[in-house]
C-alpha positions in Angstrom: 0.2 0.1 0.3 2.8 2.2 1.0 4.0 2.1 -2.8 1.0 2.7 -4.1 0.7 5.7 -1.8 3.8 7.1 -3.1 3.1 6.4 -6.8 0.5 8.8 -6.5 2.2 11.1 -4.8 4.8 11.3 -7.6 2.3 11.5 -10.0 0.9 14.7 -7.9 3.8 16.2 -8.0 4.7 16.2 -11.5 1.5 18.0 -11.9 1.8 21.1 -9.2 4.3 22.8 -7.4 2.4 23.7 -4.8 3.1 22.3 -1.7 -0.3 22.2 0.6 -0.3 22.2 4.3 -3.9 22.2 4.6 -6.0 19.3 3.4 -9.7 20.1 2.8 -12.5 17.1 2.4 -15.9 18.7 1.3 -19.2 17.0 2.0 -22.5 17.3 -0.1 -23.6 20.6 -1.1 -21.0 22.3 0.3 -18.1 22.9 -2.5 -18.5 26.4 -2.4 -15.3 26.7 -0.5 -13.3 26.4 -3.8 -14.6 29.1 -5.2 -12.8 31.1 -2.4 -9.4 29.4 -3.1 -7.1 31.0 -5.4 -6.8 28.0 -7.6 -3.4 27.0 -9.0 -3.8 23.6 -10.0 -6.4 21.1 -11.0 -6.0 17.3 -11.1 -9.2 14.9 -12.2 -9.5 11.6 -9.8 -9.4 9.6 -12.9 -5.7 11.1 -13.7 -4.2 10.0 -10.3 -2.5 6.4 -10.0 -4.5 4.3 -7.6 -7.0 7.0 -6.5 -10.9 5.7 -6.4 -13.4 8.0 -8.6 -16.5 9.6 -7.2 -19.8 7.8 -8.3 -22.2 10.1 -6.9 -23.7 12.8 -8.8 -23.2 15.8 -6.5 -19.6 14.9 -5.9 -17.3 16.7 -8.9 -14.2 14.3 -8.7 -10.8 16.7 -8.6 -8.1 17.4 -6.3 -7.9 21.4 -6.4 -4.3 23.0 -5.2 -4.0 26.6 -4.4 -4.1 29.3 -1.6 -6.9 30.1 0.6 -6.6 32.4 4.1 -2.6 32.8 3.2 -2.5 29.0 3.3 -1.3 26.5 0.9 -4.0 24.0 0.2 -5.4 20.7 -1.4 -8.8 20.3 -1.8 -11.0 17.2 -2.7 -13.7 18.3 -4.7 -16.0 14.9 -4.6 -15.5 12.5 -1.5 -15.4 8.7 -1.7 -18.4 6.4 0.3 -18.0 3.1 1.8 -21.8 2.9 0.2 -20.2 3.2 -3.2 -18.8 -0.2 -3.0 -15.1 1.4 -1.8 -13.4 -0.9 1.1 -12.3 1.6 4.2 -9.2 1.9 2.7 -10.0 3.1 -0.2 -12.3 5.7 1.0 -9.6 7.0 3.2 -6.6 6.7 0.4 -7.1 10.4 -0.3 -6.2 11.2 3.0 -2.7 9.1 3.1 -1.6 10.9 0.0 -2.3 14.4 1.3 -0.5 13.5 4.8 2.6 12.3 2.3 2.1 15.6 0.0 2.9 17.5 3.5 -0.4 18.8 5.0 -0.1 19.4 8.7 -4.3 19.7 9.4 -7.4 18.3 7.7 -10.5 20.2 7.3 -13.8 18.2 6.4 -17.4 19.1 6.2 -20.4 16.9 5.4 -24.6 16.9 5.6 -26.1 15.3 8.1 -29.7 14.2 9.9 -30.0 15.8 13.5 -31.2 13.9 16.0 -30.4 16.3 18.8 -34.1 17.9 19.9 -32.5 21.4 20.0 -31.2 21.0 16.5 -33.1 22.9 13.5 -33.1 22.4 9.8 -30.1 24.3 8.7 -27.9 24.3 11.9 -24.2 23.9 11.8 -22.8 21.8 13.8 -19.0 21.7 14.3 -18.0 18.3 15.8 -16.0 17.7 18.9 -16.4 13.7 19.1 -17.9 11.0 16.8 -19.1 7.6 16.9 -17.9 4.7 14.7 -21.2 2.6 13.0 -19.3 1.7 10.0 -18.8 -2.2 10.1 -15.1 -1.9 10.2 -12.4 0.5 10.4 -10.0 1.7 8.0 -7.0 0.6 9.9 -8.1 -3.3 10.1 -5.1 -5.2 8.6 -1.0 -4.8 8.8 -0.2 -1.7 10.2 1.9 0.6 8.0 4.4 1.6 10.9 6.1 4.5 8.6 2.3 6.2 8.7 1.3 5.5 12.3 1.3 3.4 15.2 -0.9 -0.2 15.6 -3.1 1.2 18.3 -3.5 4.8 17.5 -5.6 7.1 20.5 -8.6 8.5 19.5 -9.1 10.7 22.8 -8.8 13.8 20.8 -9.9 12.9 17.1 -11.5 16.6 16.6 -8.9 19.5 17.4 -10.1 21.5 20.7 -7.8 24.5 19.8 -9.6 24.8 16.1 -13.1 24.2 18.1 -12.6 27.0 20.0 -11.4 29.6 17.8 -14.0 28.2 15.4 -17.0 29.3 17.9 -15.3 32.5 18.8 -15.2 33.3 14.7 -18.5 31.9 14.3 -19.8 34.8 17.2 -17.9 37.2 15.5 -19.8 36.9 12.3 -22.9 36.8 14.4 -23.1 32.7 13.1 -25.1 30.2 14.8 -23.5 27.4 15.9 -23.9 24.1 17.9 -21.2 21.8 18.9 -21.7 18.2 19.1 -21.1 14.6 18.0 -21.4 12.9 14.8 -22.3 9.2 14.5 -21.1 7.8 10.8 -23.3 4.7 9.4 -23.2 3.2 5.8 -26.1 4.4 3.9 -27.1 4.9 1.3 -30.6 4.7 2.9 -31.3 7.4 5.5 -32.0 6.2 8.9 -35.2 4.3 10.1 -37.2 6.7 13.2 -36.1 3.6 15.3 -32.3 3.7 14.3 -32.7 7.9 14.4 -33.7 7.0 18.1 -30.9 4.3 18.6 -28.1 7.1 17.3 -29.3 9.2 20.2 -29.7 7.4 23.4 -25.8 6.1 22.1 -24.9 10.1 22.1 -24.8 11.1 19.1 -26.4 14.8 17.8 -26.2 13.8 14.2 -25.8 10.9 11.9 -24.1 11.1 8.4 -22.6 8.6 6.1 -18.7 10.0 5.9 -16.2 11.6 7.6 -15.4 9.3 10.6 -13.1 7.0 8.7 -11.1 9.7 7.1 -10.4 11.4 10.4 -9.6 7.8 11.9 -6.8 7.7 9.4 -5.7 11.3 9.5 -5.5 10.9 13.4 -3.6 7.5 12.8 -1.0 9.9 11.0 -1.5 12.6 13.5 -3.0 15.2 11.6 -5.3 17.6 13.8 -8.7 17.7 12.4 -11.6 20.0 12.1 -15.0 19.0 10.6 -18.4 20.8 10.2 -21.6 19.1 9.6 -24.7 20.7 8.2 -28.1 19.5 9.6 -30.4 18.9 6.4 -33.2 16.8 7.9 -34.1 15.9 11.3 -34.5 12.4 13.1 -36.4 13.8 15.6 -39.7 12.1 16.8 -42.6 14.3 15.4 -40.1 16.2 12.9 -39.3 13.1 10.8 -40.0 14.0 7.3 -39.5 12.1 4.1 -36.3 13.6 2.3 -35.1 13.6 -1.1 -30.8 14.0 -2.0 -32.3 17.4 -3.5 -33.8 18.4 -0.2 -30.4 17.7 1.1 -28.3 19.9 -1.2 -30.9 22.4 -1.0 -30.6 23.0 3.1 -26.6 22.3 2.6 -26.0 24.8 -0.7 -28.1 27.1 1.3 -26.0 27.3 4.7 -22.6 26.6 2.8 -22.1 30.3 2.6 -21.8 30.7 6.6 -19.7 27.5 6.9 -17.2 28.5 4.4 -16.7 32.1 6.3 -16.0 29.9 9.6 -13.7 27.9 7.4 -11.9 30.4 5.6 -11.2 32.5 8.5 -9.8 29.6 10.6 -7.7 28.4 8.2 -6.2 32.2 8.4 -5.9 32.3 11.5 -4.2 28.8 12.5 
């Protein structure tokens, strides 16, 4: 695997001179942050050796290199999901590549269902923890000692200092934010009422189909992580309604500019 990672990195370095220190992974309906990047190079996923290719219509598929908030960044415009049929190792392959390209921090976003009864549709939740409900872990198998330890600690999966600074930035810009725990499930179905109830009982505030595998792999490599979840629908008793992918995209897109303000300013200040 390390050989495959290095092969991807070698190709990418042949296509761009940008040395990124920040990695960004954008979720459904949340690609607008790319518009804020001073783009220097774009590399389609299909051109990168060993890279998966996104099969979700709402996710474009390219690596964006450029400047944001005075930092060199690499952004995944379109991520990979377990429900597309990829293994958890394939889903997290780009995070390994980003680390080998030199990133020092990872920023992630996703759209999710809210199970906290205090949340509203459109709530912006800064993640401070997660629960892994995927049927496995991307670190299962032979450990790659060159990248991280066999048994990585996950007590600080989401960087506390970045969370505090993001909350401060939100206040300065009069943006309402919540801070909560995200449960990661496989999808592609949205949850049943009983599944929403279960997720709430075990301690989550929101539930979605991404982010957790990427963060596990990032922390394995000691990359500090910051993640934002946009609550696009509610899994709260009495508030559950039928939701389409377009509904999710519409809500996420509407709130995306607020998330962009927080992320852009945070990247500038760290």
